[in-house]
N, C-alpha and C positions, 0 to 999 in steps of 0.2 A: 212781572215783578223781577227786578234784577237781584241776583244773589248778593249776599253780603261780602265785604272785603275785609281782610284782617291784615294788620301791619306786621310784616315779617322782615326784620332788619331794616325797617323804614320803607319798604315797598309794599303797597297795598295789593295783596293777592286775592283773587276772587275764590271764594270757598264754594265750589260746585263740582259736578262731574260732567262727563262728556255729553250725555243726553240733554242735561239742563243747559249746557253751553250752546249746543247746536240749536236748541229750541229758542233760547234768548236771542241769539244772533240772527236767526231766520226771522223772528218776530220784528227785530229792529229794522231789517231790510224791508220787510213787508210794509212797515209803518213809514218808510222813507227817512228814518232817523240817520244822522251822520255821526258815526262812531268809529273807533278802531280798537282792535284787540291785539294784545301782545302775548305770545306764548313764552313761559318763563321757567326754564330749568335753573339749576343752581348757578351756572355761570352767568346767566342774564341777571338773576337776583343779586349776585355779588357785584356785578357791574353797576347795578342801580344803587347798591349799598355804598359803594366807594366813589361813584361819580355823580355829582349833583345833576348834570344835564341828562344823564340816563335815567336817574330817579325821577326827574320831572316828566320825562317822556313816558315812563311806565305808569306813574301815578296820574297822568293825564288821560290814560286810556279808559274806555268804558269797562273793559275786562282785561285782567292780567291772569292768564290761566296757569294752574299748577302743572307744568309740563313734565316735571320729573318726579319720581317717587319720593326722593328726599324732601322735596317741597310739600308733597301731599302729607307725608308723615309729620313734618313740622307744623302744618296747619292743624292736623288732628291733635297734636300736643297743645296747641293754642286753643283748643275747644271746638273746632269745626267738626261736625258730625257727618254730614252727607257730602264729603269731599272725595273726589277720585281724580285720577290722572286725566288731564285734558292735554293730550300729546298733539303737537302740531300736525303730523301726518294723519293721525286719526281724525282730527277736527276737519282737515281738508276733505277727507273721504265722507264724513258725516254730512257736512254742509253741501258737498257736491251731490249727494243723493237727494237732498231736499231741493237743491237748485234744479235738478233734472225734473223733479215732480212739478215745480212751480214755474218753470221757464225763466229762471233768474239768470241773466247773463253774467259771465265771469271773465275777469281779466287776470293774466298771469304776468307778473313783473319780477324779473330777476334771472339768475343763472347765467351761464356762459352762452355763447352763440348757439342757437338752436335748442337750448334746454327748455325754455318756456313753450315753444311750439310742440316739442315732443311730449311734454307734460300734458298740454291741452289735448293732444290727439289720444294719448293713453287714457285720460280721464273720460273723454267722449266715448271711447270704446267700452270702458267699464260702466259708464252711466249713460245709456242711450237717451238722447233728447237733451243732453247738457248743452246749453248755449254758451258759446265762447265769443266774447266781445272783442278780444284781441290779446296780443302778447307783446312784450318788449324786454330787451336785455340791455340795460344801461351799462356803459363801461365801468370798470371798478374804480377808476379815478373820480375825483370830485368834478361834478358837472358845472359848466358855466351857467350864468344866468339865462342865456338864450336857450341852452339845452334843457334847463329846468322848465322854462316856459313851454318849449315844444313838447316835452313829455306830459306836462299838465294838460295841454291842449289835446294831445293824443288820447289820454285817459278820459277826459271829459267828452270828447267827440265820439268815443266808442259806445257810450250808453251802458257801460258796465254798472251793475248793481253791487258787485263784490270785487275788490281788487286783492289778489293774493300776492304778498310781498315776500320774495325769497332772496333777501340781500345779506342774510346772516345777522346775528345779534352781536352787539347792540345797534349796528348800522340801520337795520330795518325799523327798529323802534324809534330811533331819532328821525328817520325819514318820515314815518307815519305822523309823528307829532308835528313835524315841520309842515308837511303838505296837506294835512287833514283839512284846514280851512279853505284850501284852493281846489279841492276835488269834489265832484258832484256825486260820486258813488256813495251810497249809504254806508257801506262797510269796507274797511281795510283790515286785513288780517296778516300778521307776520308769521311765517311758518318755516323760516330757516332752511334746514337741510331737506325738507320734504320734496323740493324740486329735484334734488339729486337722487333721493330714495326712489321716487316713482318714475324716474327715467333710467334707472339702472346704473347710475354713475357712482353710487355708494350703496353698500349693503346695510340693511337695517339689522339691528340686534334681534336675536330670537326673542319671542314673546316671554319665555321664562326669564331671560335676562332683564327685560323691561319691567316685568312684575316684581322682580326681586331687588330692583334698584341697582343692578349691575350693568346697565347699558353703557355707562361711562367707561367701564373697563373694556367692553367689547370695542367701543369706538377708539379708545386709547391704543389698544393693540393693533387695530386696523390702520390708524393714522398717528403713530407716535410723534413724528417730527412736527406735525401741525398742531396736535392737541395736548401735548404734555403739559404745557403751562396752564391750560384751561382746567385740567383735572387734578394734577399733582400739586398745584398751588392753591387754586380756589376751592376745591373740595374740603381740605383741612381748615381753611379760613372759615368756610361756611359752618362747619361743625363747631368750631370754637366760638364764633360770634352768636350762633344760635343758642349754645349752652349758656352764654352770658345773658341772653334775653330771657330764656326759660327760667333761669335762676333769679331773675329780677335785678341783676347787676347792671344791665343796660335796658333803657326804656326808649321806645320810639313812638312818636305821635301817630 
């Protein structure tokens, strides 16, 4: 049974927690269903709120996970009871543990040169028996039609059951929506910075910061030049627009 989804600023976010998310996704893989999952912190949510093409990609997913604590708190204010944070890196670890038990082959797509390979090796060391179907690191530029076709062929020929997409949001969400019909793997999951976290290229926020909703501040201090716009512009926008929705001054289908 798939968890319910609630409209948060026009984006339909799934109201569940990490154990339920991992169980639902593993069941979909076992059943051979073809789906994709987007992890959704405030920034991704606001991209979906403001950009119709991103909103369509998010709402076309089987699951849009509440990746940040502000999203979790917002869902609770909307009446969701059993909702918890489904953080991309934690989801990667949870599904990797299940994949190692069930022999489910994984593919890692994204990161700079060598990142996906290092991620695969690190996860195999952490989860003995984890099957890796392949890795790829597409260039950051827009791919040509021939390059797109070659990547699709590589993914399909690999026999992967799960494709982990680390292209950053919302690029990875748009990519999954676009390529889902052409890919044989049952499950695509966008996990953003998890590739860099688990290869040591970026530091994760301490757990206390994650639980308290202050992970954004940790990341802003760590990468101010790259992330200031994401947090200092979109976080206040989120609070304002959410307040309008909770007060009934804005309604979303």
